[in-house]
C-alpha positions as CSV (number, residue, x, y, z in Angstrom):
1,X,42.4,-9.1,7.0
2,X,40.8,-5.7,6.4
3,X,39.5,-3.5,3.6
4,X,39.9,0.2,3.6
5,X,36.7,1.9,2.3
6,X,34.6,4.9,3.1
7,X,31.5,4.5,5.2
8,X,29.3,4.9,2.1
9,X,31.4,2.4,0.1
10,X,31.3,-0.1,2.9
11,X,27.5,0.2,3.4
12,X,26.9,-0.5,-0.3
13,X,29.2,-3.5,-0.4
14,X,27.4,-4.9,2.6
15,X,24.0,-4.4,1.2
16,X,24.9,-6.0,-2.1
17,X,25.6,-9.4,-0.5
18,X,22.5,-9.6,1.8
19,X,20.1,-12.4,0.8
20,X,16.8,-13.7,2.1
21,X,15.5,-17.3,2.2
22,X,12.0,-18.6,2.6
23,X,10.7,-22.1,1.7
24,X,14.1,-23.0,0.3
25,X,14.2,-20.0,-2.1
26,X,17.2,-17.7,-1.8
27,X,17.8,-14.4,-3.6
28,X,19.2,-11.0,-3.0
29,X,17.2,-8.7,-0.7
30,X,18.4,-5.4,-2.2
31,X,18.3,-5.0,-6.0
32,X,18.6,-1.2,-6.6
33,X,19.3,2.1,-5.0
34,X,17.2,5.2,-5.7
35,X,18.9,8.5,-5.3
36,X,18.7,12.3,-5.8
37,X,22.1,13.8,-5.0
38,X,22.9,17.0,-3.1
39,X,25.7,18.2,-0.9
40,X,24.6,15.7,1.8
41,X,25.2,12.5,-0.1
42,X,26.9,13.3,-3.5
43,X,30.4,12.9,-2.1
44,X,29.4,9.8,0.0
45,X,26.7,7.5,-1.2
46,X,26.7,9.1,-4.7
47,X,30.5,8.5,-5.1
48,X,30.1,5.0,-3.9
49,X,27.4,4.2,-6.3
50,X,29.4,5.6,-9.2
51,X,32.4,3.5,-8.1
52,X,30.4,0.3,-7.9
53,X,28.7,1.0,-11.3
54,X,32.1,1.3,-12.9
55,X,33.6,-1.8,-11.1
56,X,32.2,-4.3,-13.6
57,X,31.5,-6.7,-10.7
58,X,28.3,-8.8,-10.6
59,X,25.5,-8.1,-8.2
60,X,26.1,-4.4,-8.0
61,X,23.1,-2.4,-6.8
62,X,21.5,-0.7,-9.9
63,X,21.2,3.0,-9.5
64,X,17.8,4.6,-10.3
65,X,17.3,8.3,-10.6
66,X,14.0,9.7,-9.2
67,X,12.5,13.1,-9.5
68,X,11.1,13.5,-6.1
69,X,12.4,11.9,-2.8
70,X,9.0,10.9,-1.6
71,X,8.2,9.3,-4.9
72,X,11.4,7.3,-4.8
73,X,10.3,5.7,-1.5
74,X,6.9,5.0,-3.0
75,X,8.5,3.2,-5.9
76,X,10.6,1.1,-3.5
77,X,7.5,0.3,-1.5
78,X,5.5,-0.7,-4.6
79,X,8.4,-3.0,-5.6
80,X,8.6,-4.6,-2.1
81,X,4.9,-5.2,-2.0
82,X,4.8,-6.9,-5.4
83,X,7.8,-9.1,-4.2
84,X,5.8,-10.1,-1.1
85,X,8.3,-8.3,1.2
86,X,11.1,-10.7,0.1
87,X,13.1,-8.0,-1.8
88,X,13.3,-4.2,-1.7
89,X,15.2,-1.1,-2.7
90,X,17.5,1.4,-0.9
91,X,16.7,5.1,-1.1
92,X,19.2,7.9,-0.5
93,X,18.8,11.6,-0.3
94,X,20.7,14.7,0.6
95,X,20.3,16.4,4.0
96,X,17.6,18.9,4.8
97,X,14.6,19.1,2.4
98,X,15.8,16.0,0.5
99,X,15.6,14.0,3.6
100,X,12.4,15.4,5.0
101,X,10.7,14.8,1.6
102,X,11.1,11.1,2.4
103,X,9.3,11.2,5.7
104,X,5.9,10.8,4.1
105,X,7.2,7.8,2.2
106,X,8.6,6.3,5.4
107,X,5.3,6.6,7.2
108,X,3.5,4.9,4.3
109,X,6.0,2.0,4.3
110,X,5.8,1.5,8.1
111,X,2.0,1.7,8.3
112,X,1.7,-0.8,5.4
113,X,4.5,-2.9,7.0
114,X,6.6,-3.0,3.8
115,X,10.4,-3.0,3.9
116,X,12.5,-0.1,2.6
117,X,15.9,1.1,3.6
118,X,16.4,4.9,3.8
119,X,19.9,6.4,3.8
120,X,19.3,10.2,4.3
121,X,22.3,12.5,4.6
122,X,22.7,14.3,7.9
123,X,24.6,17.3,9.3
124,X,28.3,17.1,10.2
125,X,29.1,14.7,13.0
126,X,32.3,16.7,13.8
127,X,30.2,19.9,14.1
128,X,33.3,22.0,13.0
129,X,31.5,23.8,10.3
130,X,28.1,24.4,12.0
131,X,25.7,25.6,11.1
132,X,25.9,24.0,7.7
133,X,23.5,24.7,4.9
134,X,20.0,23.4,5.7
135,X,20.9,22.5,9.3
136,X,18.1,22.8,11.9
137,X,19.6,24.5,15.0
138,X,18.1,24.2,18.5
139,X,19.0,26.2,21.5
140,X,18.0,23.2,23.8
141,X,19.2,20.1,22.0
142,X,22.7,20.0,20.4
143,X,22.3,16.7,18.7
144,X,19.0,17.2,16.9
145,X,18.6,17.3,13.1
146,X,15.6,17.2,10.8
147,X,16.2,13.5,10.4
148,X,14.8,13.0,13.9
149,X,11.4,13.4,12.2
150,X,12.0,9.9,10.9
151,X,11.9,8.4,14.4
152,X,8.1,8.0,14.8
153,X,7.6,6.7,11.3
154,X,10.4,4.2,11.1
155,X,10.3,0.6,12.2
156,X,14.0,1.2,13.2
157,X,16.1,4.3,13.3
158,X,19.8,4.9,13.9
159,X,22.3,7.7,13.3
160,X,25.9,6.6,12.4
161,X,28.2,9.1,14.1
162,X,31.3,7.0,13.7
163,X,32.5,4.4,11.2
164,X,32.7,1.8,14.0
165,X,29.0,2.1,14.5
166,X,28.1,1.1,10.9
167,X,28.3,-2.8,11.2
168,X,25.9,-2.9,14.2
169,X,23.5,-0.4,12.5
170,X,23.4,-2.5,9.3
171,X,22.8,-5.7,11.1
172,X,20.0,-4.3,13.1
173,X,18.5,-2.8,10.0
174,X,18.4,-6.2,8.3
175,X,17.0,-7.8,11.4
176,X,14.0,-5.5,11.3
177,X,13.6,-5.4,7.5
178,X,13.3,-9.2,7.2
179,X,11.0,-9.7,10.2
180,X,7.4,-10.0,8.9
181,X,6.1,-8.8,12.3
182,X,8.3,-5.7,12.6
183,X,9.1,-4.6,9.0
184,X,8.6,-1.1,7.6
185,X,10.9,1.8,6.9
186,X,14.3,1.5,8.4
187,X,16.3,4.8,8.5
188,X,20.0,5.0,8.9
189,X,20.9,8.7,9.0
190,X,24.5,9.2,7.6
191,X,26.2,12.5,8.5
192,X,27.8,13.8,5.3
193,X,31.3,13.9,6.7
194,X,31.0,10.4,8.1
195,X,29.9,9.1,4.7
196,X,33.2,10.1,3.2
197,X,35.4,9.0,6.1
198,X,37.7,6.0,5.5
199,X,38.0,3.1,7.8
200,X,39.6,-0.4,7.9
201,X,36.7,-2.9,7.7
202,X,37.0,-6.6,8.5
203,X,36.5,-8.7,5.4
204,X,33.8,-10.7,7.2
205,X,31.5,-7.7,6.9
206,X,31.3,-8.2,3.2
207,X,30.8,-12.0,3.2
208,X,27.4,-13.1,1.8
209,X,24.8,-13.3,4.6
210,X,21.5,-15.1,4.5
211,X,18.5,-13.9,6.5
212,X,15.8,-16.6,6.9
213,X,12.3,-15.1,6.7
214,X,10.5,-17.1,9.4
215,X,7.2,-18.8,9.3
216,X,6.2,-19.0,12.9
217,X,3.8,-21.9,13.8
218,X,1.0,-21.6,16.3
219,X,1.7,-22.3,20.0
220,X,-0.3,-25.5,20.8
221,X,-2.5,-24.1,23.6
222,X,-3.4,-21.1,21.5
223,X,-4.2,-23.4,18.6
224,X,-6.5,-25.4,20.8
225,X,-8.3,-22.3,22.1
226,X,-8.8,-21.1,18.5
227,X,-10.0,-24.5,17.4
228,X,-12.5,-24.8,20.2
229,X,-14.0,-21.4,19.4
230,X,-14.2,-22.3,15.7
231,X,-15.9,-25.6,16.4
232,X,-18.5,-23.9,18.5
233,X,-19.4,-21.4,15.7
234,X,-22.3,-21.9,13.3
235,X,-21.8,-19.0,10.9
236,X,-18.1,-17.9,10.8
237,X,-16.6,-15.5,8.3
238,X,-12.9,-15.1,7.4
239,X,-11.5,-11.6,6.9
240,X,-8.5,-12.0,4.7
241,X,-5.9,-9.2,5.0
242,X,-2.5,-8.5,3.4
243,X,-0.8,-11.1,5.5
244,X,-2.5,-13.8,3.4
245,X,-0.9,-12.4,0.2
246,X,2.6,-11.8,1.7
247,X,2.6,-15.3,3.2
248,X,1.5,-16.7,-0.1
249,X,-1.2,-18.5,1.8
250,X,-3.9,-18.3,-0.8
251,X,-3.9,-22.1,-1.4
252,X,-4.1,-22.8,2.3
253,X,-7.0,-20.3,2.6
254,X,-8.9,-21.8,-0.3
255,X,-8.5,-25.3,1.1
256,X,-9.6,-24.2,4.6
257,X,-12.7,-22.4,3.2
258,X,-13.7,-25.3,0.9
259,X,-13.3,-27.9,3.6
260,X,-15.2,-26.0,6.3
261,X,-17.7,-24.0,4.2
262,X,-16.5,-20.7,5.7
263,X,-16.9,-17.7,3.4
264,X,-14.1,-15.3,2.8
265,X,-14.2,-11.5,2.7
266,X,-11.2,-9.3,1.9
267,X,-9.6,-6.1,3.1
268,X,-7.9,-3.7,0.6
269,X,-4.5,-5.4,1.1
270,X,-6.1,-8.9,1.1
271,X,-8.0,-8.5,-2.2
272,X,-7.0,-11.4,-4.4
273,X,-6.8,-13.9,-1.6
274,X,-9.5,-15.8,-3.4
275,X,-10.5,-15.2,-7.1
276,X,-13.6,-13.0,-7.2
277,X,-15.7,-15.8,-8.7
278,X,-14.9,-18.5,-6.2
279,X,-18.2,-19.7,-4.6
280,X,-17.0,-18.7,-1.1
281,X,-15.6,-15.3,-2.0
282,X,-17.9,-12.5,-1.0
283,X,-15.5,-9.7,-1.8
284,X,-14.6,-6.5,-0.1
285,X,-15.7,-5.9,3.5
286,X,-16.4,-2.8,5.6
287,X,-16.9,0.9,4.7
288,X,-15.9,0.3,1.0
289,X,-17.3,-3.2,1.0
290,X,-19.8,-5.2,-0.9
291,X,-23.3,-5.7,0.3
292,X,-22.6,-9.5,0.3
293,X,-19.6,-9.3,2.6
294,X,-21.2,-6.7,4.9
295,X,-24.4,-8.7,5.3
296,X,-22.5,-11.8,6.3
297,X,-20.3,-9.7,8.6
298,X,-23.4,-8.5,10.4
299,X,-24.8,-12.1,10.8
300,X,-21.5,-13.9,11.6
301,X,-21.1,-15.4,15.1
302,X,-17.4,-15.7,14.6
303,X,-14.9,-13.5,12.7
304,X,-11.6,-15.1,11.8
305,X,-9.1,-12.4,10.9
306,X,-6.2,-13.6,8.9
307,X,-3.3,-11.2,8.4
308,X,-5.4,-8.1,9.0
309,X,-4.9,-5.2,11.3
310,X,-8.6,-4.2,11.4
311,X,-8.5,-0.6,10.2
312,X,-11.6,1.5,10.6
313,X,-12.5,0.9,7.0
314,X,-12.4,-2.9,7.6
315,X,-14.6,-2.8,10.7
316,X,-16.8,0.1,9.3
317,X,-15.7,2.0,12.4
318,X,-16.7,-1.0,14.6
319,X,-20.3,-1.2,13.2
320,X,-19.7,-4.1,10.8
321,X,-19.8,-7.1,13.2
322,X,-23.3,-6.8,14.7
323,X,-24.2,-10.3,15.9
324,X,-24.9,-9.9,19.7
325,X,-22.4,-12.5,20.8
326,X,-19.9,-12.3,18.0
327,X,-16.4,-13.6,18.8
328,X,-13.0,-13.2,17.1
329,X,-10.1,-15.4,16.4
330,X,-7.1,-13.4,15.0
331,X,-4.4,-15.2,13.2
332,X,-1.4,-12.8,12.5
333,X,2.3,-12.9,12.5
334,X,2.2,-9.8,14.7
335,X,1.1,-10.3,18.3
336,X,0.0,-6.7,18.4
337,X,-2.7,-7.3,15.9
338,X,-3.9,-10.6,17.4
339,X,-5.0,-8.8,20.6
340,X,-7.4,-6.5,18.8
341,X,-11.2,-6.8,19.3
342,X,-10.7,-9.0,22.4
343,X,-9.9,-11.9,20.2
344,X,-8.5,-15.3,20.8
345,X,-4.9,-14.7,19.8
346,X,-3.1,-17.0,17.3
347,X,0.4,-15.7,16.6
348,X,1.6,-17.4,13.5
349,X,2.4,-17.1,9.9
350,X,-0.8,-17.0,7.9
351,X,-0.1,-20.1,5.8
352,X,1.1,-22.1,8.8
353,X,-1.8,-21.0,11.0
354,X,-4.4,-21.9,8.3
355,X,-2.8,-25.3,7.8
356,X,-2.8,-25.9,11.5
357,X,-6.5,-24.9,11.8
358,X,-7.4,-27.1,8.9
359,X,-5.7,-30.1,10.6
360,X,-7.3,-29.5,14.0
361,X,-10.9,-28.8,13.1
362,X,-11.3,-32.2,11.6
363,X,-14.7,-32.9,10.0
364,X,-16.3,-29.7,11.4
365,X,-18.1,-27.5,9.0
366,X,-20.2,-24.4,9.2
367,X,-24.0,-24.6,9.1
368,X,-25.2,-26.3,5.9
369,X,-27.0,-23.2,4.6
370,X,-24.2,-20.8,5.3
371,X,-22.0,-21.4,2.2
372,X,-25.0,-21.2,-0.1
373,X,-26.1,-17.9,1.4
374,X,-22.6,-16.6,0.7
375,X,-22.7,-17.7,-2.9
376,X,-26.2,-16.2,-3.3
377,X,-25.3,-12.8,-1.9
378,X,-22.1,-12.7,-3.9
379,X,-24.0,-13.4,-7.1
380,X,-26.4,-10.6,-6.3
381,X,-23.5,-8.2,-5.8
382,X,-21.8,-9.4,-9.0
383,X,-24.9,-8.4,-10.9
384,X,-24.6,-4.9,-9.3
385,X,-21.0,-4.8,-10.5
386,X,-22.1,-5.7,-14.0
387,X,-24.6,-2.9,-14.1
388,X,-22.1,-0.4,-12.8
389,X,-19.6,-1.5,-15.5
390,X,-22.3,-0.9,-18.2
391,X,-23.6,2.4,-16.6
392,X,-24.3,5.1,-19.1
393,X,-24.1,8.7,-17.9
394,X,-24.1,11.2,-20.8
395,X,-22.3,13.3,-21.6
396,X,-19.5,12.1,-19.3
397,X,-18.6,8.5,-18.2
398,X,-19.0,7.5,-14.6
399,X,-16.0,6.3,-12.7
400,X,-17.6,2.9,-12.4
401,X,-17.7,2.6,-16.2
402,X,-14.0,3.5,-16.4
403,X,-13.1,0.8,-13.9
404,X,-15.3,-1.7,-15.8
405,X,-13.5,-0.9,-19.1
406,X,-10.1,-1.4,-17.6
407,X,-11.1,-4.6,-15.8
408,X,-12.7,-6.2,-18.8
409,X,-9.9,-5.3,-21.3
410,X,-7.0,-6.1,-19.0
411,X,-5.5,-9.6,-18.7
412,X,-6.1,-11.7,-15.6
413,X,-2.5,-11.3,-14.5
414,X,-2.3,-7.6,-15.1
415,X,-2.1,-5.2,-12.1
416,X,-4.2,-2.3,-11.1
417,X,-2.6,0.3,-8.9
418,X,-4.3,3.1,-6.9
419,X,-4.0,4.8,-3.5
420,X,-6.2,7.8,-2.8
421,X,-9.5,9.6,-3.6
422,X,-12.8,8.0,-4.4
423,X,-11.1,5.4,-6.7
424,X,-9.9,3.0,-4.0
425,X,-13.3,2.6,-2.5
426,X,-14.9,1.9,-5.9
427,X,-12.1,-0.5,-6.8
428,X,-12.4,-2.4,-3.6
429,X,-16.1,-2.9,-4.3
430,X,-16.0,-3.3,-8.1
431,X,-12.7,-4.7,-9.3
432,X,-13.0,-8.4,-10.3
433,X,-9.6,-9.7,-9.1
434,X,-8.4,-12.8,-10.9
435,X,-4.8,-13.1,-9.8
436,X,-3.2,-13.0,-6.4
437,X,-1.1,-10.0,-7.5
438,X,-3.7,-8.4,-9.7
439,X,-4.8,-5.7,-7.2
440,X,-2.4,-3.2,-5.6
441,X,-4.2,-0.4,-3.7
442,X,-2.2,1.4,-1.0
443,X,-4.8,2.0,1.6
444,X,-2.9,1.9,4.8
445,X,-1.8,5.5,4.4
446,X,-3.9,6.2,1.3
447,X,-1.2,8.7,0.1
448,X,-2.1,11.0,-2.7
449,X,0.7,10.9,-5.3
450,X,1.6,7.3,-4.6
451,X,0.0,5.9,-7.8
452,X,2.5,6.6,-10.6
453,X,5.6,6.1,-8.4
454,X,4.1,2.9,-6.8
455,X,3.1,1.6,-10.2
456,X,6.6,2.1,-11.4
457,X,7.9,0.0,-8.5
458,X,5.4,-2.7,-9.3
459,X,6.3,-2.8,-13.0
460,X,10.1,-3.0,-12.2
461,X,9.3,-6.0,-9.9
462,X,7.1,-7.6,-12.6
463,X,9.8,-7.2,-15.3
464,X,12.4,-8.9,-13.1
465,X,10.0,-11.8,-12.4
466,X,9.2,-12.2,-16.1
467,X,12.9,-12.1,-17.0
468,X,13.7,-14.8,-14.4
469,X,10.8,-16.9,-15.4
470,X,9.2,-16.5,-12.0
471,X,6.1,-14.6,-13.2
472,X,4.1,-13.5,-16.3
473,X,4.6,-10.4,-18.3
474,X,2.2,-8.1,-16.6
475,X,0.8,-4.7,-17.8
476,X,0.5,-2.3,-14.9
477,X,-2.6,0.0,-14.9
478,X,-2.3,3.1,-12.8
479,X,-5.7,4.6,-12.0
480,X,-5.4,8.1,-10.7
481,X,-7.6,11.1,-10.2
482,X,-6.6,14.6,-11.1
483,X,-6.0,15.5,-7.5
484,X,-3.5,12.8,-6.9
485,X,-1.9,13.3,-10.3
486,X,-1.2,16.9,-9.5
487,X,0.4,15.9,-6.3
488,X,3.2,13.8,-8.0
489,X,3.2,13.4,-11.7
490,X,6.9,13.7,-11.8
491,X,7.7,10.0,-12.0
492,X,6.3,9.8,-15.5
493,X,9.7,11.3,-16.4
494,X,11.3,8.4,-14.5
495,X,9.2,5.8,-16.3
496,X,10.2,7.3,-19.6
497,X,13.9,7.5,-18.7
498,X,13.9,3.9,-17.6
499,X,12.0,2.7,-20.6
500,X,9.4,1.2,-18.3
501,X,5.9,1.0,-19.7
502,X,2.9,2.0,-17.5
503,X,-0.7,2.5,-18.6
504,X,-2.0,5.5,-16.7
505,X,-5.7,6.1,-16.7
506,X,-6.0,9.7,-15.6
507,X,-9.6,10.5,-14.4
508,X,-10.3,14.2,-14.7
509,X,-13.1,15.4,-12.4
510,X,-11.8,19.0,-11.8
511,X,-11.2,18.6,-8.1
512,X,-11.3,16.2,-5.2
513,X,-14.2,14.0,-5.9
514,X,-13.8,11.8,-2.8
515,X,-13.5,14.6,-0.3
516,X,-16.2,16.5,-2.2
517,X,-18.7,13.7,-1.6
518,X,-17.5,13.4,2.0
519,X,-17.8,17.1,2.6
520,X,-21.4,17.0,1.3
521,X,-22.2,14.1,3.6
522,X,-21.0,15.9,6.7
523,X,-22.7,19.2,5.8
524,X,-19.7,20.9,4.3
525,X,-21.4,21.5,0.9
526,X,-18.3,20.5,-1.1
527,X,-16.5,23.6,0.1
528,X,-13.0,23.9,-1.2
529,X,-13.1,20.7,-3.2
530,X,-13.3,21.9,-6.8
531,X,-10.6,23.5,-9.0
532,X,-12.2,26.8,-9.7
533,X,-11.3,30.5,-10.0
534,X,-11.9,32.7,-7.0
535,X,-15.1,34.6,-7.5
536,X,-15.1,38.4,-7.2
537,X,-18.6,38.3,-5.9
538,X,-18.5,35.7,-3.2
539,X,-14.7,35.8,-2.5
540,X,-14.7,32.0,-2.5
541,X,-13.3,29.5,-5.0
542,X,-16.6,29.0,-6.7
543,X,-16.1,30.7,-10.0
544,X,-15.6,29.0,-13.4
545,X,-13.6,25.8,-13.7
546,X,-9.8,26.3,-14.1
547,X,-8.5,25.7,-17.7
548,X,-6.1,23.0,-16.5
549,X,-4.9,20.7,-19.4
550,X,-3.5,17.6,-17.7
551,X,-3.2,15.8,-21.0
552,X,-0.8,18.5,-22.2
553,X,1.1,18.3,-18.9
554,X,1.5,14.5,-19.3
555,X,2.7,14.9,-22.8
556,X,5.3,17.5,-21.7
557,X,6.7,14.9,-19.3
558,X,7.5,12.5,-22.2
559,X,4.5,10.2,-22.0
560,X,2.3,9.3,-25.0
561,X,-1.2,10.7,-24.3
562,X,-4.6,9.7,-25.6
563,X,-7.6,11.9,-24.7
564,X,-11.0,10.1,-24.7
565,X,-14.5,11.3,-24.2
566,X,-16.7,8.2,-24.3
567,X,-16.8,4.4,-23.8
568,X,-15.8,3.5,-27.4
569,X,-12.9,5.9,-27.2
570,X,-11.7,4.5,-23.9
571,X,-11.8,1.0,-25.2
572,X,-9.8,2.0,-28.3
573,X,-7.3,3.9,-26.2
574,X,-6.8,0.9,-23.8
575,X,-6.1,-1.4,-26.7
576,X,-3.6,1.0,-28.2
577,X,-1.8,1.3,-24.9
578,X,-1.6,-2.4,-24.5
579,X,0.1,-2.7,-27.9
580,X,2.5,0.1,-27.2
581,X,5.9,-0.4,-25.6
582,X,5.9,3.1,-24.0
583,X,4.2,4.7,-21.1
584,X,0.8,5.9,-22.1
585,X,-1.5,8.3,-20.3
586,X,-5.2,7.9,-21.1
587,X,-7.0,11.2,-20.1
588,X,-10.7,10.7,-19.6
589,X,-13.2,13.2,-18.1
590,X,-15.8,11.7,-15.7
591,X,-18.8,12.9,-13.8
592,X,-17.8,13.3,-10.2
593,X,-21.5,13.4,-9.1
594,X,-22.1,9.9,-10.4
595,X,-21.2,7.7,-7.4
596,X,-20.5,4.0,-7.4
597,X,-22.8,1.4,-5.9
598,X,-23.4,1.9,-2.1
599,X,-22.2,-0.7,0.3
600,X,-24.7,0.3,2.9
601,X,-21.9,0.6,5.4
602,X,-20.7,3.5,7.7
603,X,-17.5,5.3,8.4
604,X,-16.9,7.5,11.5
605,X,-16.1,11.0,10.4
606,X,-17.2,13.4,13.2
607,X,-19.6,16.2,12.2
608,X,-19.7,19.6,13.9
609,X,-21.9,19.3,17.0
610,X,-23.2,22.8,16.6
611,X,-23.5,24.8,13.4
612,X,-25.3,27.7,11.8
613,X,-25.7,25.6,8.7
614,X,-28.8,23.5,8.3
615,X,-26.8,21.0,6.1
616,X,-24.4,20.5,9.0
617,X,-27.2,20.1,11.6
618,X,-28.9,17.5,9.4
619,X,-25.6,15.6,8.9
620,X,-25.0,15.6,12.7
621,X,-28.3,13.8,13.2
622,X,-27.3,11.1,10.7
623,X,-23.9,10.9,12.4
624,X,-25.4,10.3,15.8
625,X,-27.5,7.4,14.4
626,X,-24.4,5.8,12.9
627,X,-22.4,6.3,16.1
628,X,-25.2,4.6,18.1
629,X,-24.4,1.4,16.2
630,X,-20.7,1.2,17.2
631,X,-19.5,-1.7,19.4
632,X,-16.5,-1.8,21.8
633,X,-15.9,-5.5,21.3
634,X,-14.6,-5.7,24.9
635,X,-16.3,-8.9,25.7
636,X,-14.0,-11.7,26.8
637,X,-13.7,-14.4,24.1
């Protein structure tokens, strides 16, 4: 038997019945489709979505209307991350600029290894009307389109030229999306004429299909090598990455740490792997880390990386792990990551790998004094955090004080969302995480503009979990600077349209605070990092501050807005936002020259080797001293 449908109609029918299963739990993998319609998809995917919405059938993908194609991908990614990669959204766009607007979102998804399915329109497969509107023509490649830009930033890419190609493309897409080691953005480019083309499809294509999400166990000989290295260590340190969270391995990590006395430090994606106040939790590690975690990292004779890809921030550009004979054991579902830093490789699911290590190490423990040192150092850092939260800086609040107010007034299960600027570094060091899903900072791509769209995706996932009884009713706090806000404030409109409540804390510092500080540190004197008029005297952008009213802008997009000037006003605004059922933007001016506590760590940002500026020459001397501390970690384990 066959069913006659267009390519777009068939694709949606297929996606609606795909399910995933892990640990005996089974549920739909795709729950919604974001879309902005243009001539490249309105008659294909757009028509199919309308038809499905009017069908009255259960399990139809819910259509969600975005305001920016990149933001739609961010929302889907935020949703997928909160769902531990076990569910995601589809995103469709027109051809041309609609499609290329999604490329940044695709890169973010793939770098963070979070699943999202992209269905961009494409130019005519028949080529009878070429060149069509928005088509990229090449005099050397007849089959190229702007969608080829997705290839390097997609975990899987295909272009469906003929209806017969669709089933294989969809199956390959699901294979990659549900593979924890491979997942990311999957792009299926759909030429606009092919989307509308009818075909007789076998009924089997639309039968429910279950995709098991694997939990690979360690290979025995690899487990023995890792165990032997661990037993020979005296002062090991775990670096918990995002893989711990996605695997839901927090209980296994806690049991391992408590049984062995091994302290735990966290990457940005791994924050929340242990509650901040656990005796063996030393918090953030690396360039945006705590002094506790970085001190232990410098002293540790063994680093056990669990679910981390060791970004330059995590390793402090390879200066963090300073013990002369330091060794590494890397537990990761991705073999690519286990080979980093010349480590003993343990390819496995984070939970299964930790359970296996716990079973094989037996009664072994770290040096008796090591856990106590971790607790002592963590206590010292927590006192620093307390002082930062209470910091007074008249007439404007410091960013640390803003973070402190949100942390102290939010519930343990609420979620903080951020992505770019100086805020992620301060959050990594200062946020007291109390729930495994309480911290959501996108720092793989650190994409300006992610915050509001990503927060929208998180809130949609949290609402579904609360409705199904699978999670608490969480408020989502989006912390965003004025630079990121101006990049993509448009999804405030989407939150209002969907009736989804966000609490957005908009920090106004009249420019790019993070890059301003970085510019100063590399001798750039904060050039081009403030929002100012161009001066008639100097010819540079160093005149008076621009009269930008972001509070008025947020109100014009439909959000409730509360402008505050001091700590008492911020506390009052946060309580009002918590009681409200609508999206609320809290606008607060801060002092960009008041930095958060220093981690004492280093990040490799090259400084000009020759310069006429004394500030740059001085910065180069500091840079050379930092670079001298870098390690290759090429020693055999």
